[in-house]
C-alpha positions in Angstrom: 1.6 -23.8 0.2 -0.1 -20.6 1.5 1.9 -20.7 4.8 5.2 -21.1 2.9 4.2 -18.4 0.5 3.2 -16.0 3.3 6.6 -16.5 4.9 8.3 -15.9 1.6 6.4 -12.7 1.1 7.1 -11.5 4.7 10.8 -12.2 4.3 11.0 -10.3 1.0 9.4 -7.2 2.3 11.2 -7.3 5.7 14.4 -7.1 3.6 13.1 -4.0 1.8 12.3 -2.0 4.9 15.3 0.3 4.8 14.5 1.3 1.2 10.9 2.2 2.1 11.9 4.2 5.1 14.2 6.4 3.0 11.4 6.7 0.4 8.7 7.6 3.0 10.9 10.4 4.5 11.7 11.7 1.0 8.1 11.7 0.0 7.1 13.6 3.1 9.7 16.2 2.4 9.1 16.4 -1.4 7.8 19.7 -2.8 4.8 17.9 -4.3 3.8 16.6 -0.8 0.2 17.9 -1.3 -0.4 16.0 -4.5 -1.6 12.8 -2.7 -3.7 14.9 -0.4 -5.5 16.6 -3.3 -6.6 13.2 -4.6 -7.5 11.7 -1.2 -9.4 14.7 0.1 -11.8 14.5 -2.9 -13.1 11.2 -1.6 -12.8 11.1 2.2 -15.5 12.6 4.6 -15.3 16.3 5.3 -14.4 15.9 9.0 -11.5 17.3 10.9 -10.7 14.1 12.7 -11.3 10.9 10.9 -10.4 7.4 12.2 -8.1 6.0 9.5 -6.6 2.5 9.0 -3.6 2.3 6.7 -3.3 -1.4 5.7 0.1 -2.5 4.5 1.5 0.8 5.8 5.1 -0.2 4.9 7.3 2.6 6.3 4.3 4.6 7.1 4.0 7.2 4.3 0.2 7.2 3.9 -0.3 7.0 7.6 2.0 10.0 8.3 0.4 12.0 5.4 -3.1 11.7 7.0 -1.8 12.1 10.5 -0.3 15.4 9.4 -3.8 16.6 8.6 -5.0 15.9 12.2 -6.6 12.5 11.6 -6.4 9.6 14.1 -4.3 7.0 12.1 -3.5 3.4 12.7 -0.9 1.8 10.4 -0.5 -2.0 10.1 1.9 -4.2 8.3 2.9 -7.9 8.1 6.6 -7.1 8.5 8.2 -6.2 11.8 11.0 -4.4 10.0 8.5 -2.2 8.2 6.8 -1.3 11.4 10.1 -0.4 13.0 10.9 1.8 9.9 7.5 3.5 10.1 8.0 4.2 13.8 11.4 5.6 13.2 10.3 7.8 10.2 7.3 9.2 12.1 9.5 10.0 15.1 12.0 11.8 12.9 9.1 13.8 11.4 7.4 14.3 14.7 4.1 12.8 13.5 1.7 10.8 15.8 0.6 7.5 14.4 -0.2 4.2 16.0 1.8 1.5 14.2 1.4 -2.2 14.9 2.4 -5.5 13.3 -0.7 -7.2 11.8 -1.4 -9.4 8.8 -3.6 -7.5 6.3 -5.4 -10.8 5.7 -6.1 -11.5 9.4 -6.8 -8.1 10.9 -8.3 -7.8 14.3 -10.4 -4.6 14.8 -14.0 -3.9 15.9 -16.7 -3.8 13.2 -17.6 -0.4 11.7 -14.7 1.3 13.5 -13.0 3.3 10.8 -14.1 6.2 8.6 -11.4 5.5 6.0 -9.3 2.5 5.1 -6.4 3.2 2.8 -3.9 1.0 1.0 -1.1 1.8 -1.4 0.8 -0.9 -3.4 -0.6 -3.6 -1.2 -3.2 -5.7 -2.9 -1.0 -7.0 -5.7 1.1 -8.7 -2.9 -1.7 -10.5 -1.1 -2.7 -14.2 -1.4 -6.5 -13.9 -1.1 -7.7 -10.4 -2.0 -11.3 -11.3 -2.5 -11.6 -12.4 1.1 -9.5 -9.5 2.3 -11.9 -7.0 0.8 -14.8 -8.7 2.7 -12.9 -8.4 5.9 -12.0 -4.7 5.4 -15.6 -4.0 4.5 -16.6 -5.1 8.0 -14.2 -2.6 9.6 -15.7 0.4 7.8 -18.5 2.6 9.3 -21.6 3.2 7.2 -20.7 5.7 4.4 -17.0 5.0 5.1 -14.6 4.7 2.2 -12.0 2.2 1.1 -9.2 3.8 -0.9 -6.9 1.4 -2.8 -3.9 2.8 -4.8 -2.4 0.0 -6.9 -1.4 -1.1 -10.4 -2.0 -4.1 -12.7 1.4 -5.6 -12.2 0.3 -9.2 -13.0 1.6 -9.2 -16.6 4.6 -7.0 -15.9 8.2 -8.0 -15.0 10.0 -5.8 -12.6 13.5 -4.8 -13.8 13.0 -6.3 -17.2 15.3 -3.7 -18.8 18.0 -4.0 -16.1 21.2 -5.9 -16.7 21.7 -8.8 -14.1 24.0 -7.9 -11.2 25.9 -10.3 -9.0 26.3 -7.7 -6.2 23.6 -5.9 -4.2 23.1 -2.3 -5.3 23.0 0.8 -2.9 20.1 0.9 -0.5 19.0 4.4 -1.2 16.1 4.2 -3.7 16.3 6.3 -6.9 13.9 9.2 -7.2 11.2 7.6 -9.2 11.4 3.8 -8.8 11.9 1.6 -5.7 12.7 -1.3 -7.9 15.4 0.4 -9.9 18.3 -0.1 -7.6 17.8 -3.8 -6.7 20.1 -6.7 -7.4 19.0 -9.2 -10.0 18.4 -11.8 -7.2 16.1 -9.6 -5.3 14.2 -8.7 -8.5 13.9 -12.3 -9.4 12.4 -13.2 -6.0 9.8 -10.3 -6.3 8.8 -11.5 -9.8 8.7 -15.2 -8.7 6.3 -14.4 -5.8 4.1 -12.1 -8.0 3.8 -14.8 -10.6 2.2 -17.4 -8.2 -0.3 -15.0 -6.6 -3.9 -15.5 -7.8 -4.5 -11.7 -8.2 -1.8 -11.6 -10.9 -4.1 -13.7 -13.2 -6.8 -11.0 -13.3 -6.9 -7.7 -15.1 -7.3 -4.8 -12.8 -9.0 -2.7 -11.6 -12.1 -4.2 -13.3 -11.6 -7.4 -11.3 -11.4 -5.5 -8.1 -14.6 -3.5 -8.8 -16.6 -6.7 -9.3 -15.3 -8.2 -6.1 -16.0 -5.0 -4.2 -19.6 -4.9 -5.4 -20.1 -8.5 -4.2 -18.8 -7.4 -0.8 -21.5 -4.8 -0.5 -19.8 -1.6 -1.5 -22.4 0.7 -3.0 -20.6 3.4 -4.9 -17.3 2.8 -6.5 -15.2 5.4 -8.4 -11.9 4.9 -10.4 -9.0 7.2 -11.3 -6.3 6.1 -13.7 -2.7 7.1 -14.5 -2.1 8.6 -11.1 1.6 8.4 -11.7 1.2 11.5 -13.8 -0.1 13.5 -10.9 2.0 12.3 -7.9 5.7 11.9 -7.2 7.7 8.7 -6.8 5.3 6.4 -8.6 5.6 3.8 -11.3 3.4 4.0 -14.4 -0.1 2.5 -14.5 -1.2 3.3 -11.0 -4.9 3.5 -10.4 -7.1 4.6 -7.5 -10.2 2.7 -6.3 -12.6 4.7 -4.1 -15.4 2.4 -2.7 -18.1 3.5 -0.3 -19.9 1.3 2.2 
């Protein structure tokens, strides 16, 4: 089942790559560009050049954001179309990032290699997050930080207020919601995948904090309602900042 589910997840996000490329470019050009950095910079080490891993990079926004500050950034994603979109976006914006296709749940990097690992809207899409956190922990240097921006989507239904549509909607995402322009079929597939993922059965981020402590993270901080402070975000977004 997990192999079939993984392929289904990959197919879904491959088909969304164009949306996310447009969104990444829009976010990098948005007048509130610095809002994410204000949050991130509170928690990352105070060094000019950090080695950063952006897991589930999508079209590369977080990777590009941190590369724009002079950090050495690697972005990985399961989906080939997302990596292509990230490379195109970073080229258009003249930002240097190393993008590669890798599964977030089967990453291959040296142990204690990164100062910062960052994810955004990734963990709610993964099959075995508790094991993934253990793997990511091994890639962090001592005193390195894992930053996870996500939301407790498990009991939500994307597009619940939208009327069903028989025809696909325009590909350009609306200003505040990447799910707002999708066809009913695409929304149904997203909700169907989410409903069978084990993480959807847990209430977050409390569940995440317990798992991270079991992995060995020593200091863990939370921020809530980040959608009030940053552009282009859905409600309920939290930030987890966990130190090795």
